[in-house]
Biopython code that builds the backbone (N, CA, C, O; Angstrom):
import numpy as np
from Bio.PDB.StructureBuilder import StructureBuilder

atoms = [
    (1, "MET", "N", (-1.098, 23.832, -2.966)),
    (1, "MET", "CA", (-0.953, 22.537, -2.310)),
    (1, "MET", "C", (-1.325, 21.398, -3.265)),
    (1, "MET", "O", (-0.579, 20.429, -3.408)),
    (2, "SER", "N", (-2.474, 21.525, -3.907)),
    (2, "SER", "CA", (-2.888, 20.452, -4.816)),
    (2, "SER", "C", (-1.959, 20.357, -6.021)),
    (2, "SER", "O", (-1.741, 19.269, -6.553)),
    (3, "GLN", "N", (-1.414, 21.486, -6.452)),
    (3, "GLN", "CA", (-0.466, 21.465, -7.573)),
    (3, "GLN", "C", (0.800, 20.710, -7.189)),
    (3, "GLN", "O", (1.364, 19.989, -8.013)),
    (4, "GLN", "N", (1.249, 20.866, -5.954)),
    (4, "GLN", "CA", (2.437, 20.154, -5.488)),
    (4, "GLN", "C", (2.173, 18.655, -5.417)),
    (4, "GLN", "O", (3.027, 17.851, -5.793)),
    (5, "ILE", "N", (1.005, 18.284, -4.940)),
    (5, "ILE", "CA", (0.654, 16.865, -4.853)),
    (5, "ILE", "C", (0.602, 16.249, -6.251)),
    (5, "ILE", "O", (1.097, 15.143, -6.467)),
    (6, "LYS", "N", (0.001, 16.969, -7.195)),
    (6, "LYS", "CA", (-0.078, 16.465, -8.569)),
    (6, "LYS", "C", (1.308, 16.295, -9.176)),
    (6, "LYS", "O", (1.564, 15.309, -9.867)),
    (7, "SER", "N", (2.205, 17.246, -8.927)),
    (7, "SER", "CA", (3.550, 17.137, -9.500)),
    (7, "SER", "C", (4.325, 15.982, -8.882)),
    (7, "SER", "O", (5.102, 15.321, -9.572)),
    (8, "VAL", "N", (4.126, 15.729, -7.593)),
    (8, "VAL", "CA", (4.787, 14.594, -6.945)),
    (8, "VAL", "C", (4.277, 13.283, -7.527)),
    (8, "VAL", "O", (5.061, 12.363, -7.762)),
    (9, "ILE", "N", (2.976, 13.191, -7.759)),
    (9, "ILE", "CA", (2.401, 11.968, -8.330)),
    (9, "ILE", "C", (2.924, 11.740, -9.747)),
    (9, "ILE", "O", (3.232, 10.608, -10.120)),
    (10, "VAL", "N", (3.025, 12.803, -10.530)),
    (10, "VAL", "CA", (3.506, 12.665, -11.910)),
    (10, "VAL", "C", (4.971, 12.245, -11.928)),
    (10, "VAL", "O", (5.363, 11.411, -12.744)),
    (11, "ARG", "N", (5.785, 12.813, -11.039)),
    (11, "ARG", "CA", (7.219, 12.505, -11.043)),
    (11, "ARG", "C", (7.516, 11.117, -10.490)),
    (11, "ARG", "O", (8.493, 10.491, -10.899)),
    (12, "ASN", "N", (6.692, 10.623, -9.568)),
    (12, "ASN", "CA", (7.004, 9.368, -8.877)),
    (12, "ASN", "C", (5.921, 8.318, -9.093)),
    (12, "ASN", "O", (5.601, 7.568, -8.171)),
    (13, "SER", "N", (5.361, 8.252, -10.277)),
    (13, "SER", "CA", (4.243, 7.342, -10.500)),
    (13, "SER", "C", (4.650, 5.880, -10.353)),
    (13, "SER", "O", (3.874, 5.087, -9.820)),
    (14, "ASP", "N", (5.843, 5.499, -10.809)),
    (14, "ASP", "CA", (6.260, 4.101, -10.679)),
    (14, "ASP", "C", (6.537, 3.742, -9.224)),
    (14, "ASP", "O", (6.242, 2.625, -8.800)),
    (15, "THR", "N", (7.091, 4.657, -8.464)),
    (15, "THR", "CA", (7.360, 4.407, -7.050)),
    (15, "THR", "C", (6.060, 4.313, -6.261)),
    (15, "THR", "O", (5.929, 3.483, -5.362)),
    (16, "ILE", "N", (5.107, 5.162, -6.600)),
    (16, "ILE", "CA", (3.821, 5.140, -5.898)),
    (16, "ILE", "C", (3.113, 3.813, -6.147)),
    (16, "ILE", "O", (2.480, 3.271, -5.240)),
    (17, "LEU", "N", (3.212, 3.291, -7.351)),
    (17, "LEU", "CA", (2.582, 2.003, -7.664)),
    (17, "LEU", "C", (3.206, 0.879, -6.850)),
    (17, "LEU", "O", (2.487, 0.045, -6.301)),
    (18, "SER", "N", (4.516, 0.844, -6.765)),
    (18, "SER", "CA", (5.168, -0.216, -5.991)),
    (18, "SER", "C", (4.890, -0.052, -4.500)),
    (18, "SER", "O", (4.753, -1.047, -3.788)),
    (19, "ASP", "N", (4.804, 1.186, -4.018)),
    (19, "ASP", "CA", (4.456, 1.412, -2.618)),
    (19, "ASP", "C", (3.031, 0.948, -2.327)),
    (19, "ASP", "O", (2.763, 0.376, -1.270)),
    (20, "ALA", "N", (2.124, 1.194, -3.260)),
    (20, "ALA", "CA", (0.740, 0.763, -3.075)),
    (20, "ALA", "C", (0.652, -0.763, -3.041)),
    (20, "ALA", "O", (-0.108, -1.324, -2.252)),
    (21, "LEU", "N", (1.421, -1.429, -3.888)),
    (21, "LEU", "CA", (1.436, -2.894, -3.864)),
    (21, "LEU", "C", (2.017, -3.415, -2.553)),
    (21, "LEU", "O", (1.549, -4.425, -2.027)),
    (22, "GLY", "N", (3.024, -2.741, -2.027)),
    (22, "GLY", "CA", (3.601, -3.129, -0.743)),
    (22, "GLY", "C", (2.612, -2.970, 0.391)),
    (22, "GLY", "O", (2.520, -3.833, 1.264)),
    (23, "VAL", "N", (1.869, -1.871, 0.386)),
    (23, "VAL", "CA", (0.854, -1.649, 1.419)),
    (23, "VAL", "C", (-0.231, -2.711, 1.324)),
    (23, "VAL", "O", (-0.706, -3.211, 2.344)),
    (24, "LEU", "N", (-0.620, -3.053, 0.114)),
    (24, "LEU", "CA", (-1.631, -4.098, -0.074)),
    (24, "LEU", "C", (-1.135, -5.440, 0.447)),
    (24, "LEU", "O", (-1.883, -6.164, 1.102)),
    (25, "ALA", "N", (0.123, -5.778, 0.161)),
    (25, "ALA", "CA", (0.683, -7.044, 0.633)),
    (25, "ALA", "C", (0.757, -7.075, 2.157)),
    (25, "ALA", "O", (0.444, -8.095, 2.771)),
    (26, "LEU", "N", (1.166, -5.967, 2.770)),
    (26, "LEU", "CA", (1.227, -5.917, 4.230)),
    (26, "LEU", "C", (-0.160, -6.041, 4.851)),
    (26, "LEU", "O", (-0.322, -6.687, 5.887)),
    (27, "THR", "N", (-1.154, -5.428, 4.228)),
    (27, "THR", "CA", (-2.520, -5.511, 4.736)),
    (27, "THR", "C", (-3.038, -6.943, 4.661)),
    (27, "THR", "O", (-3.683, -7.426, 5.592)),
    (28, "VAL", "N", (-2.755, -7.618, 3.554)),
    (28, "VAL", "CA", (-3.195, -9.010, 3.410)),
    (28, "VAL", "C", (-2.514, -9.888, 4.454)),
    (28, "VAL", "O", (-3.159, -10.732, 5.075)),
    (29, "MET", "N", (-1.204, -9.688, 4.650)),
    (29, "MET", "CA", (-0.491, -10.494, 5.651)),
    (29, "MET", "C", (-1.022, -10.227, 7.055)),
    (29, "MET", "O", (-1.125, -11.151, 7.862)),
    (30, "LEU", "N", (-1.360, -8.979, 7.354)),
    (30, "LEU", "CA", (-1.904, -8.658, 8.670)),
    (30, "LEU", "C", (-3.255, -9.328, 8.881)),
    (30, "LEU", "O", (-3.504, -9.912, 9.935)),
    (31, "CYS", "N", (-4.123, -9.246, 7.887)),
    (31, "CYS", "CA", (-5.453, -9.857, 8.014)),
    (31, "CYS", "C", (-5.359, -11.371, 8.136)),
    (31, "CYS", "O", (-6.077, -11.968, 8.939)),
    (32, "VAL", "N", (-4.496, -11.997, 7.361)),
    (32, "VAL", "CA", (-4.323, -13.449, 7.440)),
    (32, "VAL", "C", (-3.733, -13.828, 8.792)),
    (32, "VAL", "O", (-4.173, -14.795, 9.413)),
    (33, "GLY", "N", (-2.746, -13.077, 9.247)),
    (33, "GLY", "CA", (-2.130, -13.371, 10.539)),
    (33, "GLY", "C", (-3.101, -13.226, 11.695)),
    (33, "GLY", "O", (-3.047, -13.998, 12.653)),
    (34, "LEU", "N", (-3.985, -12.246, 11.615)),
    (34, "LEU", "CA", (-4.952, -12.060, 12.694)),
    (34, "LEU", "C", (-6.067, -13.095, 12.655)),
    (34, "LEU", "O", (-6.678, -13.381, 13.685)),
    (35, "SER", "N", (-6.341, -13.657, 11.492)),
    (35, "SER", "CA", (-7.419, -14.635, 11.404)),
    (35, "SER", "C", (-6.931, -16.065, 11.615)),
    (35, "SER", "O", (-7.753, -16.960, 11.812)),
    (36, "LEU", "N", (-5.625, -16.311, 11.583)),
    (36, "LEU", "CA", (-5.106, -17.669, 11.770)),
    (36, "LEU", "C", (-5.464, -18.271, 13.126)),
    (36, "LEU", "O", (-5.828, -19.447, 13.165)),
    (37, "PRO", "N", (-5.385, -17.544, 14.239)),
    (37, "PRO", "CA", (-5.747, -18.170, 15.517)),
    (37, "PRO", "C", (-7.192, -18.659, 15.559)),
    (37, "PRO", "O", (-7.507, -19.566, 16.330)),
    (38, "GLY", "N", (-8.064, -18.088, 14.760)),
    (38, "GLY", "CA", (-9.444, -18.548, 14.713)),
    (38, "GLY", "C", (-9.586, -19.902, 14.046)),
    (38, "GLY", "O", (-10.553, -20.616, 14.311)),
    (39, "PHE", "N", (-8.651, -20.271, 13.190)),
    (39, "PHE", "CA", (-8.714, -21.555, 12.495)),
    (39, "PHE", "C", (-8.129, -22.695, 13.315)),
    (39, "PHE", "O", (-8.456, -23.859, 13.082)),
    (40, "VAL", "N", (-7.269, -22.372, 14.271)),
    (40, "VAL", "CA", (-6.573, -23.410, 15.036)),
    (40, "VAL", "C", (-7.386, -23.807, 16.240)),
    (40, "VAL", "O", (-6.967, -24.671, 17.011)),
]
sb = StructureBuilder()
sb.init_structure("model")
sb.init_model(0)
sb.init_chain("A")
sb.init_seg("    ")
for serial, (resi, resn, name, xyz) in enumerate(atoms, 1):
    if name == "N":
        sb.init_residue(resn, " ", resi, " ")
    sb.init_atom(name, np.array(xyz, "f"), 0.0, 1.0, " ", f" {name:<3s}", serial, name[0])
structure = sb.get_structure()
């Protein structure tokens, strides 16, 4: 199992990086969106 995970990470390292950046951007947008009503 761990060998399969390692091989997937090695083969798709550029895709994993862009996916991680997308998740980070979505998390930031969610946190900002949820905190906006507190400012108004």
